[in-house]
N, C-alpha and C positions, 0 to 999 in steps of 0.2 A: 537606586533606580529602574526607571520602568522597562517593563518588557518588550521589545522591537512586536510591531503589529507584524501578524505572519502574511506573508504572498499570497494571495488570492485574488485573483482575476477571474469574471463569470465568463462559464464556458469554457476553463483550461483546465484541464484533468490535473489532481494531485495526487501527489505515490503518498502515503500515510505509513509511517511506521508508529508503533507503542509497543517501551516494554516494560518488565516487570522491575520495581525496583530491584536496586544490588543484584538484577538478572534473577529473580527468583520467580520460578511457575506462575504464572495467572491461571492455569487449568491445569484443576486435580484429576480433571476424569470427562468422560464423554457429556456428562450433564452440564457442568460449565461452561463446555464449548457449545451448547446446543441454546442455553443460555444468551450466552453471545451472542452466536448470532439472530436469534430471536429478539437481542435490544439491538443490535445495529439496523437489522430490518424496520422496526418501531422508529428508530430513529432517524433512519433516512428517509422515511415514508411523512415523517414530520415535517424534516427542511426542506424537501423536494430533492431530496439526492440521488443523483445516477451511482452504484456501483459496478464497476466496469471486471473487477477480478480481487479477488482478497485467500490469504494464505493464515490459518492459526498453525501457530509454532508451539513451541512450550511454552517459552517467556518471555514470546513477544507477538504482534501481529503484523499483517500488511494488507494494504487497502488503497487500491486505484479506484478515486471516485472524479465525481466534478460536479459542479452546482450553476444552475445556470443567473442566482443572484450573489450578489459580494457578501461574506460572513456566516454564510450557511454552514459551510463544511466546519468551520470553528463550534458552532454552535452545536451541530448534530454530536460531534465528538465528545463535546462536554457532554451533552447530554445521557451518551455511551458510557463515555466512561465514570462518571458518578453512578448512574443506576449499576452497574456491572458491580462496581467495587461492595453497592451496599449489599446485593443480592451477595455476594463472592463470599463479604467478611461475616453476613450472616448466617450462612450456609454453612461454613466451617468454622467457626464460632472465633473468629476472630477480630481483630482492632488495629484499624491504622492503613497507611496509605497503602498502595496497592502498586502502583505505577514512579517509573523513572521520571518525572518531572509531566511538563505537557510532551503530547507528542510530536515526535516531525513531520517535517512534509516537504516537497517541493511541488513547484511548478512543473508540469510534464509536456513537451513541445509534443506535435500532431507527428503522424505518418511514422517512421524506423523507429524515432524514438519511443513511443507511446505503445508501440507494439514490443520495444524492446523491455519496458517496464514492466505490461505484462509476463514477458517469458522469465525477467527478475523476481518476481513475483510466485507465478505456479513452479521454481525451478527451487525456488526455498528448501523443500524439502529430500531435493534429491540432493543439492551440494551438505545439509548439514547430514548425508548420509542416514537417514530416518528410508529413506526409502529407495528403490531401483528406479522407478520411474513413477512421474507425476503424479498421474491417476490412480497412485497405489496411496498415495494420502486421502484419507475421506473428507479432512476439513478443506476443502480448497475449492475458490470457482475453475479451475481446471476441468472437473466432470462436465460445466456445463458448453465451457468455451472448446470441449472438445464433441459435444454433442454427444454425452454417454448420458445425462440424464437432464431435464429438468431445473433450475432453482431459480427460485421468485428473487432473490437477489440479485442475480446478474442481469446486467442491460447492456449488450453489446455497444461499444463505441464506435461512432461511425467509420473511423479509422480500423476496427476491426471487422465491420459490414464488408469494407471496400476492397476485404482481401479473396470473394469469393460472394457470388450470385445467391447460392443458396447456405443452408444452414450444414448439409455435409459439404458441402465442395471449400465452405470456411472452417470446417475443423479438420476437413484433409490439409488442405495449408499451412494452418495451423500447426499441424503436428507435425508438420514438418522443419517451422520454424522454431519449435519447441526443442525438437531432436538433435537442432544447429550446436543450442548450450549457449552458455554467456561468457561470453571472451574475459578474459583480466583486467584488459583495459574497458570494458562497458560497468566489470562489475567494481571496478576502482571509481570511477565516475559519478556513476550509481548512488556511491555510500557518501564521495566526498562531496554531492549537490544533496542527500538529504540531512548527513550532519551538519552543513553549514548551512542548508535550507534556504535553497538557492532555488536556478533556472533550468532545467535541466533541459537544452538542449541548442538548436542552431544558432549561430551569431545572429541572425535578424530575428530570431521569437526573444533572443536576451536583451535585444536592443528594444521591441517593443516592448519588451517587459518591462526593463529599466526605466521607459518614459511612459507607461501606464502609471506607475508605483511610484516613480520617483524618489529610486533609491537603489543599489548596488543590487544585482541578482547573479550575476557571475562566482565563481568557484573563487575563493583566494588560496594560493596554490602556496604550501606551508614549506620548512625548509628539511623537514622531517616529516614522517606518515602518522597522521594521529593515531590515536588508540583505534576508530572505528572500520579502519583502513587495512592497517595491520593485522588485527582481528579475527580470525574465520567467522563468518556466517554460520549463524546456527543455535542450537540449545542452548 
């Protein structure tokens, strides 16, 4: 049975996650992480992708990206995934797959939904008890979004730009937003939308996406929580 096409709408951000097969490590050292980010930048440049947020964990990654052209995100992720596995296998003298199938993604509405996705991604290392504060994790866009350093990979989304008139004011407002944390309801909602690859947003946004794509985009409510919901996020 052919796989269903991804939910992609030009200009609408996508929250992406990709895990190692059997939850194995996808980064064994900092050279691997630097290599992944270098390939991410090259792939984004090749396919006119904007990266708004990212975090590299032990066995998975999260990205928040957008593109003005349909299909570009999938092409960029394919290029990135194939190039990274080739280099990883060569460097560590291994063969075979590294990824747990194809990446998961969900469309993200603007305003608070998008900023909630920013926060979810950049607080991931804190939830996994790897660090006390998000900026203590080196491999994340949080440093750019808090105006702690420049990061050529990161392009602020217009919703992020709207939270302050200057870079420092935006950083201050965003720090307050991060410190509020992600509620349990938000955690469950984001994980459900990622797992089922749906549209995370308001009813109006979901209606627009459903009409545009001609397919359901809202989360199916199971009788019991899925494994992805029940298990904690982390390494």
